[in-house]
C-alpha positions as CSV (number, residue, x, y, z in Angstrom):
1,M,83.5,128.1,110.6
2,E,85.3,128.6,107.4
3,N,85.0,130.5,104.3
4,R,86.7,129.2,102.2
5,R,86.8,131.1,98.4
6,V,87.1,128.5,95.5
7,G,87.4,131.0,92.5
8,S,84.6,134.1,92.9
9,T,82.0,131.4,94.8
10,I,82.6,131.3,98.7
11,T,81.5,128.6,100.8
12,L,81.1,127.6,104.0
13,S,82.2,124.5,105.3
14,G,83.9,124.5,109.0
15,N,80.1,123.9,109.8
16,R,78.7,121.2,108.0
17,D,78.4,117.3,109.4
18,E,77.3,115.7,106.1
19,D,79.1,116.9,102.5
20,Q,76.8,115.4,99.5
21,V,78.9,116.1,96.5
22,F,78.1,115.3,92.1
23,G,79.5,116.6,89.1
24,V,82.2,118.7,91.0
25,N,83.4,120.0,86.9
26,D,86.5,122.6,88.5
27,F,90.3,121.9,89.9
28,E,90.2,123.8,93.0
29,T,86.9,121.9,93.7
30,A,87.9,118.1,93.9
31,K,91.0,119.2,95.0
32,W,89.9,120.2,98.4
33,L,87.7,117.3,98.6
34,S,90.8,115.5,97.3
35,Q,92.6,116.7,100.8
36,M,89.5,116.2,102.9
37,I,89.0,112.3,101.9
38,G,92.7,111.5,103.3
39,Q,94.7,109.3,101.7
40,E,96.2,105.8,102.4
41,T,99.1,104.3,102.7
42,T,100.6,102.1,100.0
43,V,103.3,99.9,99.5
44,F,105.4,98.7,96.5
45,Q,108.6,97.0,96.1
46,T,111.7,98.0,93.8
47,D,113.6,95.3,93.2
48,S,117.6,95.1,91.6
49,F,119.8,92.7,90.4
50,K,124.2,93.2,89.9
51,P,126.1,90.8,88.1
52,G,127.6,88.7,90.8
53,D,125.7,89.3,93.3
54,G,122.0,88.5,94.3
55,P,118.8,90.5,93.6
56,S,118.2,92.8,96.3
57,F,114.7,93.6,97.3
58,S,113.4,96.9,99.2
59,N,109.7,97.8,100.2
60,H,108.5,101.0,100.5
61,L,105.7,102.8,102.2
62,T,104.1,106.1,100.3
63,G,100.9,107.8,100.5
64,R,98.5,108.2,97.7
65,D,94.6,110.1,97.3
66,L,92.2,107.8,98.5
67,L,90.4,110.4,95.4
68,T,92.4,112.3,93.4
69,P,91.0,115.5,91.7
70,D,91.4,113.6,88.6
71,E,89.2,111.0,89.6
72,I,86.8,113.2,91.4
73,M,86.5,115.2,88.7
74,Q,85.5,112.2,85.8
75,M,82.9,110.4,88.9
76,P,80.1,109.2,86.7
77,P,76.8,111.2,87.0
78,N,75.0,108.2,88.6
79,V,77.5,108.2,91.7
80,R,77.9,110.4,94.3
81,L,80.6,111.2,97.0
82,L,79.1,111.5,100.2
83,R,81.2,112.8,103.9
84,V,80.0,112.3,107.3
85,Q,81.7,113.6,110.3
86,G,82.9,110.8,112.0
87,Q,82.9,108.1,109.9
88,P,85.1,107.5,106.3
89,S,83.6,109.1,103.2
90,A,82.3,106.6,100.7
91,L,81.1,106.5,97.1
92,A,77.2,106.2,96.7
93,Q,74.6,105.6,93.8
94,K,72.4,108.7,93.5
95,L,69.2,108.0,94.1
96,R,66.7,109.7,91.3
97,Y,63.4,109.8,93.2
98,Y,61.7,110.5,89.8
99,A,63.1,107.4,88.7
100,D,62.4,105.1,91.3
101,P,59.3,102.9,91.5
102,E,59.4,103.4,95.6
103,F,58.5,107.0,95.0
104,R,55.8,106.8,93.1
105,G,53.3,109.6,94.0
106,L,55.4,110.8,96.7
107,F,56.1,114.5,94.8
108,V,55.0,116.3,91.6
109,P,56.3,115.4,88.1
110,Q,58.5,118.6,86.7
111,D,56.1,118.4,83.6
112,A,52.5,118.3,86.1
113,A,53.6,121.6,87.8
């Protein structure tokens, strides 16, 4: 089991199979999540031209975070990040059970409590 300190908060992250994340507003947590999600390989091409010679093209491979810390911190409030062991991470719509007619009558509304 891993204890991870983020600012003044300690989290337990080594013994979970699933993470559901939304509303991240501190850089250290967003950076950790970005590293946990991983990277993708991107290809880009550079062109050069020297007078008297033909054009020259080079292809390059580089890594890019699947989600940067900034992108994680700017996720809209209706989106959550899901991490399930053995599966690729995914962005999903947050379920708002209290606003979904399918769940009506299955919970006590807060204003009635």
